[in-house]
N, C-alpha and C positions, 0 to 999 in steps of 0.2 A: 207104810210097811210097818208092821209088827216090832215090838221089842225080844232083838238076839237075848240071847242066854248064853251064861259064861260060858258055857258048853263049844256052844257054834259060832259066840265074837273068840274065842282060840280058836277053832277049824281054820276060820276066814284071812285070821293076820296069821298063824304059819303056810296059809297057798301063798299071801300076800306078799310073806317076808322074801322073798328074790322077785317082785317088781318093782320099775322103778319108777321115780309117780310118773302120770304125763298130766297133769295141771297144776299150775304155780296161780298161786294168789299173790298176788301182788298188794304191796301201799295202797294200792282206789282199790280192795277193802273186793267183798264178795258185788261185783257187777250183771249185768246180763250176760254178757258176754259168758262170763267165764260162769256162770250159770248151766247157758248152754253147752256151752266147751263141756264145763265134764256130768252133763246129761249123755250128750253122744257117747262121749268115752264109756257112762253105764249102761247103755244101749247095748254099746260094740262090743263089752267085757265081764259086769258085770262086778266084779272087783277088780277097785280103781285106788292109786296110792294120791293122796294132795298133800306136793309143800306152802306149803302157811308163814309167811312171815310179823312180827307181832310180836307183845312177851303173851306169856305162858294163859292172859287171861282172853289175850284178841285170842290166838288164836284156837279157844277154848268156844271162846263165840264166835267163829266162821267155822271154824266145822260144824258144829252144830246149825249155822242158817244154809250151811251147805247144803247136807243133810236134808232136810229139810222145804225148801225150795226142789229142788232134788225129788225127793221121797223114798230117798235109799237109804239104807242105817248106817253106824256112827258102827263099825266095826272094836275099829282104838286113835287110839291119838298119844306120837308115840313122840313124845318131840318135836321137830318142824313139822312132820308130818301123819296127817290123816289116815288110815283107813274105809273104805265105803263104797257099798253091801249096797246090790240090789240089783234082785233077778231078776231072768223076762219075763213079760207077761203072756210070751208063748212058752208054753211047758219040751216044745221038745226041742229048744232052743238054748235052753238052758245047760252052763254048761258046769253050774255046784249043785252040787246034793252037799242041803247043813244037816248033820246029827240033830234026833232029837233031844 
């Protein structure tokens, strides 16, 4: 996924405000099973929240790892929650229109 502009990240964070985390990354870290769950959630919803554990650096590394491994963009990392966005590959199934 290409890099998001600050306007696009802001728009996605505002859309994600009312969402609850759908996947929790535990002390085992970013395992293959966690990546599959996140990938499935992104395919179904495009925009999700993921709850992370660990200190600030561990959470940032986990969020970047998840984004890279799923082909998603990291729209934000607020405290222990990462906001991930990946548009649907099928244009007719896309729910979110990003500003230019």
